[in-house]
C-alpha positions in Angstrom: 15.0 77.1 136.2 13.0 78.1 132.9 11.7 74.3 132.7 9.2 75.1 136.2 7.8 78.4 134.3 7.2 76.5 131.3 5.4 74.0 133.4 3.6 76.6 135.2 2.6 78.4 132.0 1.0 74.7 131.1 -1.1 74.6 134.1 -2.2 78.2 133.6 -3.3 77.7 130.1 -5.3 74.8 131.3 -6.9 76.3 134.3 -5.3 73.9 136.3 -3.2 75.7 138.5 -3.8 76.1 142.1 -3.9 78.2 144.8 -3.4 78.7 148.7 -6.2 80.5 150.1 -6.5 81.8 153.5 -9.0 80.5 156.1 -9.3 82.6 159.7 -11.0 81.2 162.4 -12.1 77.5 163.1 -13.2 75.3 161.0 -17.1 74.9 161.4 -20.5 75.6 159.1 -19.5 79.1 158.6 -15.8 80.4 158.5 -14.2 83.5 157.2 -12.2 83.1 153.9 -10.3 85.5 152.2 -11.6 88.1 154.8 -15.4 87.7 154.4 -18.0 85.1 156.0 -19.3 81.8 153.7 -20.9 79.0 154.1 -18.4 76.0 154.2 -19.5 73.2 152.1 -15.7 72.2 151.3 -14.7 70.8 154.9 -14.2 67.4 155.9 -15.3 68.2 159.2 -18.8 65.7 159.0 -19.7 65.7 162.9 -18.8 69.2 163.1 -15.9 68.2 166.0 -13.0 70.2 164.6 -13.8 73.5 166.9 -15.7 71.3 169.8 -14.7 72.9 173.1 -14.2 69.8 174.4 -11.4 68.7 172.1 -9.5 71.9 172.5 -9.8 71.4 176.1 -8.3 68.0 176.1 -5.3 69.4 173.9 -4.7 72.0 176.2 -4.8 69.9 179.2 -2.5 67.6 177.5 -0.1 70.4 176.5 0.2 71.4 180.1 1.1 67.7 180.9 3.6 66.7 178.1 4.0 69.8 176.4 3.6 70.3 172.9 6.0 69.1 170.5 6.9 65.4 171.2 10.8 65.9 170.3 11.5 62.8 168.3 10.1 59.6 166.6 8.6 57.2 168.7 11.4 54.8 168.5 13.6 57.0 170.0 11.9 59.5 172.9 8.8 60.5 171.7 6.5 58.0 172.6 4.2 59.6 175.2 1.1 57.9 177.1 -1.2 60.3 174.9 -0.2 57.7 171.8 -0.3 54.8 173.7 -3.8 55.6 175.1 -5.4 56.4 172.1 -3.8 53.3 169.9 -5.6 51.8 172.7 -8.9 53.3 171.9 -8.4 53.1 168.3 -8.2 49.2 169.1 -10.9 48.7 171.0 -13.0 51.1 168.3 -12.0 49.0 165.7 -12.6 46.3 167.2 -9.0 44.8 166.6 -5.9 43.4 169.2 -3.7 46.3 168.4 -3.6 50.3 166.3 -0.4 52.1 165.7 -0.9 55.8 165.4 1.1 57.8 161.9 1.4 61.2 161.3 -1.0 61.3 158.9 -2.7 59.3 156.3 -0.4 59.9 153.6 2.7 58.6 155.5 0.2 56.0 157.0 -0.4 54.4 153.4 3.6 54.7 152.4 4.4 53.5 155.2 2.1 50.6 156.0 2.2 49.3 151.9 6.0 49.1 151.1 6.4 47.5 154.7 4.3 44.5 154.0 4.6 43.8 149.7 7.7 43.5 147.6 8.3 43.3 144.0 7.1 39.3 144.2 3.8 40.4 145.1 0.6 41.8 143.5 -1.7 44.2 144.5 -5.3 44.7 142.9 -5.8 48.5 143.6 -9.6 50.5 142.6 -9.0 52.7 139.8 -10.0 55.7 142.1 -7.9 54.7 145.5 -6.6 57.6 146.9 -3.1 58.9 145.7 -1.6 58.1 148.7 -2.7 54.1 148.2 -1.3 54.3 144.7 1.9 56.1 145.7 2.6 53.6 148.5 2.3 50.5 145.5 5.0 51.9 143.5 7.0 52.2 146.7 6.4 48.9 147.2 7.8 47.7 144.3 5.2 45.5 144.0 2.9 44.4 140.7 0.5 47.1 140.5 -3.0 45.5 138.7 -5.4 48.5 138.6 -9.1 47.2 138.5 -12.3 49.3 137.1 -14.0 51.6 139.7 -16.1 49.0 141.9 -16.1 46.3 139.1 -15.9 43.1 141.3 -16.7 41.2 137.8 -13.2 42.5 136.4 -11.6 41.9 139.7 -12.3 38.3 140.1 -11.2 37.7 136.4 -7.9 39.3 137.3 -7.8 37.3 140.1 -8.8 34.4 138.4 -6.0 34.9 135.5 -3.3 35.7 138.0 -0.1 33.9 138.6 -0.5 31.6 141.8 3.3 32.5 142.8 3.2 35.4 145.4 1.1 37.5 148.0 -1.9 38.8 146.2 -3.5 41.7 148.6 -7.0 43.6 147.4 -6.2 47.2 148.3 -9.2 49.8 148.2 -10.5 52.6 149.6 -13.8 52.1 151.8 -15.7 55.8 150.3 -14.3 57.4 147.7 -13.1 60.9 148.7 -14.0 62.4 145.1 -17.1 60.8 144.4 -18.6 59.8 147.7 -19.7 56.0 146.9 -18.9 53.1 148.9 -16.3 49.9 147.5 -18.7 46.7 147.3 -16.7 45.6 150.3 -18.9 42.7 151.1 -18.3 41.2 147.9 -14.4 42.1 148.0 -13.8 40.3 150.9 -15.9 37.0 149.7 -13.3 37.3 146.6 -10.7 37.6 148.6 -11.3 34.4 150.8 -12.2 32.7 147.8 -8.7 33.4 146.1 -6.7 33.3 149.0 -6.0 37.1 148.8 -5.1 39.5 151.8 -7.3 43.0 152.0 -6.5 46.0 152.9 -8.9 49.1 153.3 -8.5 52.9 153.8 -11.6 53.9 155.9 -10.6 58.0 155.8 -13.9 58.7 154.7 -15.5 56.4 156.5 -14.6 56.1 160.7 -17.0 58.2 162.3 -19.8 58.3 159.7 -20.5 54.6 158.4 -21.8 51.7 160.8 -24.4 51.5 163.6 -21.5 53.0 166.0 -19.5 54.7 163.4 -16.8 52.7 163.5 -16.8 52.8 159.2 -17.5 50.5 156.9 -15.7 47.4 157.8 -18.7 47.3 160.8 -21.2 48.5 158.2 -21.0 45.6 155.9 -20.5 43.2 159.0 -16.8 42.4 158.3 -15.2 42.5 161.8 -12.8 40.3 162.0 -12.5 39.7 158.2 -10.1 42.1 157.1 -6.5 42.4 158.4 -5.1 45.6 157.3 -7.1 48.3 158.6 -6.1 51.8 157.8 -7.9 55.9 158.5 -7.6 58.8 159.5 -8.3 61.1 162.3 -8.2 64.1 160.6 -12.1 64.1 159.0 -14.9 62.9 161.3 -12.9 62.6 164.5 -11.7 66.4 164.4 -8.1 65.9 164.7 -4.9 65.2 163.0 -3.1 62.1 162.2 -3.7 58.4 161.2 -3.5 54.8 162.3 -3.4 51.3 161.2 -5.7 48.5 163.0 -4.8 44.5 163.2 -3.4 42.0 164.9 -0.3 42.0 167.2 2.0 40.6 164.9 0.9 43.1 162.6 1.1 45.9 164.6 4.8 45.0 166.0 6.2 44.0 162.2 4.9 48.1 161.0 6.7 49.0 164.3 10.0 47.7 163.3 9.3 47.9 159.5 7.4 51.0 158.2 9.4 54.0 157.3 6.5 56.1 157.4 6.3 55.2 161.2 10.2 55.0 162.0 11.6 57.5 160.1 9.5 60.8 161.1 8.7 62.9 164.5 6.0 61.8 166.3 2.3 63.4 166.4 2.2 65.8 169.2 0.9 64.2 172.1 -1.8 66.8 172.3 -3.0 66.0 168.8 -3.5 62.6 169.6 -5.4 63.7 173.1 -8.0 65.8 171.1 -8.7 62.4 169.1 -8.9 60.4 171.5 -11.9 63.2 173.0 -13.0 62.9 169.4 -13.6 59.3 169.3 -15.2 59.4 172.8 -17.5 61.9 171.3 -18.4 59.2 168.4 -19.5 57.0 170.9 -21.4 58.6 173.1 -23.8 61.1 170.9 -24.7 58.8 167.8 -27.2 61.8 167.2 -24.3 63.7 165.7 -24.5 61.0 162.7 -27.8 60.9 162.4 -28.0 64.8 161.6 -25.4 64.2 159.4 -27.2 61.6 157.7 -30.0 63.6 157.7 -28.5 66.5 155.9 -26.9 64.6 153.6 -30.3 62.7 152.5 -31.7 66.1 151.8 -28.9 68.0 150.0 -28.8 64.7 147.4 -32.2 64.3 147.1 -32.4 68.2 146.3 -29.5 67.9 143.8 -30.8 64.9 141.9 -34.2 66.6 141.8 -32.6 69.5 140.2 -30.9 67.1 137.6 -27.8 67.4 138.6 -25.1 64.3 138.4 -24.5 63.1 141.2 -22.5 60.2 140.4 -23.5 56.9 142.6 -22.8 59.0 145.9 -23.7 57.3 149.4 -22.2 59.4 152.1 -21.5 63.3 152.8 -19.1 63.5 149.9 -21.7 64.9 146.8 -19.9 65.6 143.7 -21.9 67.6 141.2 -20.0 66.4 138.1 -19.8 69.6 135.3 -17.5 67.9 132.8 -15.4 70.7 131.6 -12.8 72.6 133.5 -14.2 75.9 133.3 -18.2 75.4 134.0 -16.9 73.9 137.4 -14.3 77.0 137.7 -17.2 79.1 136.8 -20.2 77.6 139.2 -17.9 77.6 142.2 -17.3 81.2 141.6 -20.4 82.0 141.4 -21.4 80.0 144.4 -18.7 82.2 146.5 -20.1 85.2 145.4 -23.4 84.0 146.8 -21.4 83.1 150.1 -21.0 80.0 149.6 -17.9 78.0 149.7 -17.5 75.0 147.0 -14.6 74.1 145.6 -14.2 73.3 142.0 -11.9 69.7 141.4 -10.2 69.6 138.3 -7.6 66.6 137.1 -5.7 65.1 137.9 -7.2 64.8 141.0 -10.5 63.5 139.1 -10.3 61.9 135.3 -10.0 64.4 132.6 -13.4 65.7 131.7 -15.2 64.9 135.4 -14.0 68.4 137.0 -16.9 69.0 139.3 -17.8 70.8 142.1 -17.4 68.6 145.8 -20.1 69.5 148.3 -19.6 68.1 151.7 -22.3 67.8 154.5 -21.6 68.0 158.0 -23.7 67.3 161.3 -23.6 70.8 161.8 -25.0 72.4 158.9 -29.0 73.9 160.0 -31.5 73.2 157.7 -31.4 77.2 156.3 -27.9 76.5 155.3 -29.0 73.5 153.2 -31.8 75.2 151.8 -29.6 78.2 151.0 -27.1 75.9 149.4 -30.0 74.1 147.2 -31.5 77.4 146.4 -28.2 79.1 145.2 -27.2 75.8 143.4 -30.6 75.8 141.0 -30.3 79.6 140.7 -27.0 79.3 139.2 -27.6 76.5 137.3 -30.3 78.3 135.1 -27.7 80.9 134.6 -24.9 79.1 133.5 -27.4 76.6 131.1 -26.0 73.0 132.6 -27.4 70.3 130.9 -29.5 68.1 133.4 -29.1 64.0 133.9 -32.0 62.7 131.4 
């Protein structure tokens, strides 16, 4: 198929072709990557739970009791006690009536949004929302109105000028995965209540990270009970895999019957659900992990900003270092790898054109020496490649 060869050549010419690179061993602050030991500053394993022996033990025990594969969708014969136990745990953790598991975050957004909204509705979406949110809106057929990133004044104007016919919903990430900043959720909810608009949030990068108890941005902003549709994942701070939707009893019953991303896919392996349950237990019982995460985050953020790097408006363990052009980002990433540090270069279309960047993620498991070495090498390479500092 020559058209594919042409498309691949186009990717190569723009330095936009991506490659799979092998990791051996467990996720942690150090991993074996393409045959060598490196410091890992790429992972979303924020609390260091992905290789925690307690999660492993929970999964192994569940495999002994309930097997490995779930064998079917949950509406056929794949509904295990491990799934129900985890859903009850998530609902308590998020202070909602019920929760429903999905097999991934992408499937969750592709299931929830088209189940709830259609061509008669209007969805207001932050311009930097995750691709799964955008794809879910497109699949729903709803009118999509994209507002400038975090711009509540522009959002209010769009709401004010909107036709009163049809349902309206604002959908936003709470922590943006490539910029590390947080949505102004308190202002968004206030607007939604003023203009009789629903709100749906994606807590993928906030669960386990934000809030006094690690419950996410909804807790962080004190908005419990005011956001009817809460989605999130179990594959980041929780250390396992899968996703969930939280809300009212009616919402969950409706999704069980109408969300195609839930109905038409095999259920999560029960052992994965058991590991996620254990991850949430640790988040509740060990707040010191979150304290270490935030101490590490502030240390790296302050260090990078003192050097003049453009870290955008990051407020979380996701720290972008925006370098602009693709070639500079790739060069910087390559030089870090030569120094034994894994930080991936993020390029368009994942991020907007001319905003290619390094995406540094800090975890609770990184030691002070790890962080100091990262900053030392960032400063050294900055001089080598003549990165312009922020004014």
